[in-house]
N, C-alpha and C positions, 0 to 999 in steps of 0.2 A: 741637690736633686741630680741623680745619676742618669736618668733616662733623658733622651733628647726631647725637648718640649715640642708640642704641636702648636699650630697657629691658634687654636682655641685656648690652649694654656696661656699663651702670651696675651690674648685678648682679655681673658678673665683676670690675669695678673695686672694688666694695665688699669682695669677698672677697680679691682679690690684694693690695690695699694694706694690709689689716689683717693678713693672714697672711703677713707678711714672712718671709724666711729665718731660721730659728732662730739666735739670737745669745746673748750673755751676759745674765744676769739684769738687771744694771744698764742695759745698752743697750736691752733689750726694754722696760723700764718707761719709759725716756726716749723711745723711739720711740712707744710707745702713748700717752704723755701722762697717762694715768689708767687705773688698774686697779681696778675696783669690788670691794669685799669683801663677803662674806656669811658668816655663821657656820654655815649648814647644811652638813653633810657628807653628800653623796649622789651619788657615793661619796667626794667630797672637797670642800673649800671652793671657792667660786667663783673666788677669786683664784688658787688653785693650778690649777684646771681651765682658766682663761684662759691662764696662763703656760706650761702644758705644751706648747702648740702653738707658742710663740714663743721659748722658751729651750732651747738645746741641752742635752740630757741632764737635763732638769728632772724632779724627783721631788716628790711631795706633801710639803709642809712646808719646802721649801728657802727660800721667802721668809721664813718666820718665823725659820728658823735663821740666815739671812744678813742679816736686816734691819739690825742695828746697824752692819754694815760698809758698807752701801750709802748712796748720796747721795740718799735718799728720805725721805718723811715719811708717816705715817698722818694723814689729815685729811679733812675734808668738802670735796668739790669739787662736782659736781652730785649726787653721792651720797657715801657714805662709802667710802674706799678708800685707795689709795696714789698719791702724785704725786712726781715729781722735785722736789728742793729749789728748782730754778729756778721751778717753778710755785708752790710753797709761798710763796716770797718775794713773788710777785705778789699773793697773797691777804691778806697780813698787813702791818701790824696791822689787825685788824678793828675799828677805832675810827673815830670821826668825824674825828679829826685823825690826823696821822702819828705821834703819840706811842705809846709802848709801853702795853699794857693794864695796868691796876692792879686789885688785888683789890677786891671789893665787900663791905665790912663786915668785922667782927671774925672771923667764922667762916672766910671765905676767906683772910684774912691768917694765921690760925693754921694752916690746912691747908697753905698754901704754905710757911710756915716749917718745918712738919714734914717736908714733902717735901724741902726744901732741906737740912735737917739729915741726913736719911737718905741723900741722894744719889739714890736711886730708891725708889719705894714701890709695893707691891701694894695694890690697893683693900681687900683683907681686913685688912691691917695698919693701914691708915688708919681703917677702920671700928672695929676693936678699940680703937684709941687714943681715938677721938672718940665712938663710939656715937651716931651721929646719927639712928638709926631708919630708917624706910622712906618712900618716896614712890611714887606711881603713875607707871609708865613709859609710853612711847608706845603700847605694845600693851595697856595696861590692867592689866598685872601689877604686881608689887611689886619695886622696886629699892632697894638700900641708898642712903640719902641721900648718904653720902660718895662712892659711885660716881657718882651723878648730878652731884654738885658737881665731881668730877674731870673728868667728861665735858664739863661746861659750861666749866670753866677751860681744858680742852684746846682746845675750839672757839674760845675767845677768845684763845688764845695765851699763857696763863700757864704751862702745863705742856705737855710733849710726850710722846709714846709713845717710849720708848727700846728696848723689846723686848716680847716676849710670853712668858708662862709658862703652857704648856698652853692657849694661846688667850686667856689673860687679859692685858689691857693693863697694862704696868708703866710708871709715870710718873716723870718727873724735871722739875724746874723748868726752864723755858725762859728762858734769859738773853736780853735784847734784843740783836739782831744789831748789830754795829758796822758802820756804813755808810761806805764810803770815798768814796761819791759820792751825790748826791741821787737819790731814786727818780724813775723816769720819770713824766711827766705822767699823770694819772688816765686820760684817754682812751686813751693808748698802752698802759697796763697792761690796761685792759679789752679792747682789741683783741687783745692777746697772749693773754689768757684765752679769748677767742672762738676764736682760731686753734687753741688747744690742744683745745678741745672739738670743733671741726670736724675737726681732725686725727684725733681718736679715732673719730668716728662718720660721717664723710663717705663717700659722697655723701648729702646730706640734702635731702629735700623741704622746701619753704618752711615748712610747718606744723611740721615737726620741728626745723628750724633755729631758729624762734621759740621752741619749747619748750625746747631745750637752752640757748639764751642766757638765757631766763627763769630756768632752774634755777641759773644762776650767782649768783642771789641768795643761795644757801647758801654759796657760796665767798666772796663779797664783799658781805655784808649792808649794809656801810657805803655801797655804791654802787648799791644796788638800783634807785634812781630813774633811774639813768643807763643802764640796760640797754636800754631802747627805742631810745635814740640809738645805742648800740653795735650793735644789730640793724640799724638803718638803714645805718650805716657798712659793716657786714659785707655787706649786699646789693649795695653798690657795689664793694667790694674783692674779693669772691670770684668765682671762675669760676662760670658758671651756664648752664643750658640747659633748654628746655621739652621734656619727653618725656611723651607721653600726657596733655597738658593739665596737667601738674604741673611746677612749676619746681623744679629740683634745683641744689644748691650744693656746691662743694668748693673746696679751695685753688687759687688762681690759678696757683701754680707747678707744679701737677700736671696731667699730661695723661692723659686716659682712653685706655688702650691699645686698639689695634684687636683684639688677641688677648691672652689671658691664659692661663697654664698651667692645665690642669684640676687640680683638687684631689683628692687621695685621700679616702676616707671619713674624716670627722672628726666626733667627737661634741663639741658645743660646750656650755658652760655656758649657762643661761638669761640670764646677765649678760654674755656675750661681746659685744664691740662690734659684731660682725656681726649679732647678733639682738636686742640690747637694746631698740632702738626698735621697738615692735610696729607702729606705723604704717608705718614704712619696710619692715619685714619683709613686711607684707601687700602693699604695692605691688610689691616686688621678686619675691616668691615666690608670691603669689596665694592664700595661705591664712592663716587667723588662728591663730597659735601663742599659747598662754597659759601663764603660770607658775601652777601650781596647788597649791603647797605649803600655802597657806592656804585652799584651797577644800575644803569637806567631801568626804570620800572618795567618797561616793555620787554626787557631782556632777562628779567629775573625768573629763575626756575623754582627757587625755594621760598623767596620772600625777603622783605626788607631786613629782618633780623630773626631769621629762622633759628630756633633753638633745637639742636639735635636731641632726639628722643631715645633714651636708653631704656631697654626692657630686657631684664635678665643679663645675658652677656652680649646682646645684639643692640645695635643702633638701628631701629626699624623705621625711623622717619624723622619728622621735624614738626615743630609747632610755631605759629606766629601768634603772639599774645599781646593784646592791647587792653589797658585798664581804662574803662569808660564808666563814668557816673557811679563809681563805687563797686562796679562789677568787672568781670574779666571776659573779654571777647576772645575766644580761642579758635583758631583754624589749624587743621592738621593735614599733613601730607605724609605718604608712606612710600618706602622704596619699592615694595611689591604690592602688598595689600595690607589692610588693617588686620592685626592678629585677631583670630576668632575666639581665642581663649577668654572665658568669662573673667578669669583672674586679671587679664590685661585691662578690660573695661573697668573693673573695680579699682585697680591700681592707678589708672589714668585719672579717674575721678578723685582719688586720694591726693594725687600730685597737684591737681588744680586747686583742691582745698588748701594744701600746703602753700601754694603760690599766693592764694588770696590772703592767707594769714601773714605771710612774709611781706606782702605789699602794704 
């Protein structure tokens, strides 16, 4: 693309490249690079709400049902979620050397031996066996110590999630992968991870590019000191353009289309790649969307779990959806006013029908 893109070009590019034609579940996760997970159901979990737009015939719960058959892993990337195994291998081992991780102390050795003996283990069964008590979790609440240990061992690569039982992670020991060849040099692996995160969230303003590259410290804590260099390399490798005094970045192999197809009405999860970066959201759509599930009810402007509403190339408002007695209670808000186009009314009704079928 020789001409300088306009903001509308970037907006349509952000939508069209992320909302690719619906495909298989495995291919969708591979193309997305990363699907963020969240446990709140309002009206479904974030991972399901993200995938319903990108997987043909997707229904809530399909990811959990099919997970064991897919070439993917639950893990921490820039947040917690699902990545293809090709990405998973770039992040592990999360050790200072290339050696496989080892248990820390007698408690972890015993826990790992227990999981190996069982083949797979529910945190409840582990806790019943060891009775490790409780610890304070990230949100200030109480978590069983065995669950906390399993989560830490999962992060370090000693165990992996093999499936879920009613949303609860079931673990198995992770055996060190046999390598038929040497791993790529560290800089090359970091550049690949940067390409994954850019592929998920592009086009990115410079501040957001720096932010997502910085968040790779969760994916590769062993290389966190190298991330600034990776960012500098990315700024020379990626395509970029200045639009409205903001420098934007995307993959060099991608061209910003002159035109992109208009999108029907789509209700997006707050964690959808199109809207996840609030800085980019405000630059592209001109208003500040906020996720308010943890905001006191009296202070909420949008709602507990407001789903951004995409119409054509604009995000015109939001919806709060609750499944009740087999039906869907939907309340909507708009940035300015409800679009008067009859096509909008028809497409919003179609989106609610799709949501009912998905649920």
